[in-house]
C-alpha positions as CSV (number, residue, x, y, z in Angstrom):
1,X,-14.8,-2.5,32.5
2,X,-15.3,-0.6,29.3
3,X,-12.6,0.0,26.7
4,X,-12.6,2.5,23.9
5,X,-12.5,0.7,20.6
6,X,-10.0,2.3,18.3
7,X,-9.3,1.8,14.7
8,X,-6.8,3.2,12.1
9,X,-8.1,3.8,8.6
10,X,-5.7,3.4,5.7
11,X,-5.0,6.6,3.7
12,X,-6.3,4.8,0.5
13,X,-9.6,4.2,2.2
14,X,-9.9,7.8,3.3
15,X,-9.1,9.0,-0.3
16,X,-11.6,6.7,-1.9
17,X,-14.3,7.6,0.7
18,X,-13.7,11.3,0.1
19,X,-14.0,11.1,-3.7
20,X,-16.7,8.4,-4.0
21,X,-19.3,8.8,-1.3
22,X,-21.2,5.7,-2.3
23,X,-18.2,3.4,-2.5
24,X,-17.4,0.4,-0.3
25,X,-14.6,2.3,1.4
26,X,-17.0,5.2,2.1
27,X,-19.5,2.8,3.7
28,X,-16.7,1.1,5.7
29,X,-15.5,4.5,7.0
30,X,-19.1,5.5,7.9
31,X,-19.5,2.2,9.9
32,X,-16.1,2.8,11.6
33,X,-17.1,6.3,12.6
34,X,-20.2,4.9,14.3
35,X,-18.5,2.1,16.1
36,X,-14.9,3.2,16.8
37,X,-12.7,6.0,17.8
38,X,-10.7,6.8,14.6
39,X,-7.0,7.2,15.2
40,X,-4.5,8.8,12.8
41,X,-0.9,9.8,13.1
42,X,0.5,13.1,11.9
43,X,2.2,11.1,9.1
44,X,-1.1,9.6,7.9
45,X,-2.7,13.0,7.8
46,X,0.2,14.5,6.0
47,X,0.1,11.7,3.4
48,X,-3.7,12.3,3.0
49,X,-3.0,16.0,2.4
50,X,-0.2,15.2,-0.1
51,X,-2.4,12.8,-2.0
52,X,-5.4,15.0,-2.2
53,X,-3.2,17.9,-3.4
54,X,-2.3,16.0,-6.6
55,X,-3.8,17.5,-9.7
56,X,-5.8,14.4,-10.6
57,X,-7.9,15.0,-7.5
58,X,-8.8,18.6,-8.5
59,X,-12.3,17.6,-9.8
60,X,-13.1,16.0,-6.5
61,X,-11.7,18.6,-4.0
62,X,-12.4,21.7,-6.0
63,X,-10.3,24.9,-6.2
64,X,-8.1,25.6,-3.3
65,X,-5.4,28.1,-2.5
66,X,-1.8,27.4,-3.5
67,X,-0.1,25.2,-1.0
68,X,2.5,27.1,1.1
69,X,5.2,24.6,0.2
70,X,4.5,24.9,-3.5
71,X,6.1,28.3,-3.8
């Protein structure tokens, strides 16, 4: 019997991996993507979006349109 191996990645790891591709969190995420099915809740994805929308991350995520809730 075969089971799908699932893993949840912490938002902090996702942020670190996104802004620093050669970091330990990025390497851990890469390994997880190869060996597991990544699971995330709507809340986790919303948190990731909120964090990456912070002005201090502008140099890493580039220019983007104004967030609809920011109006």
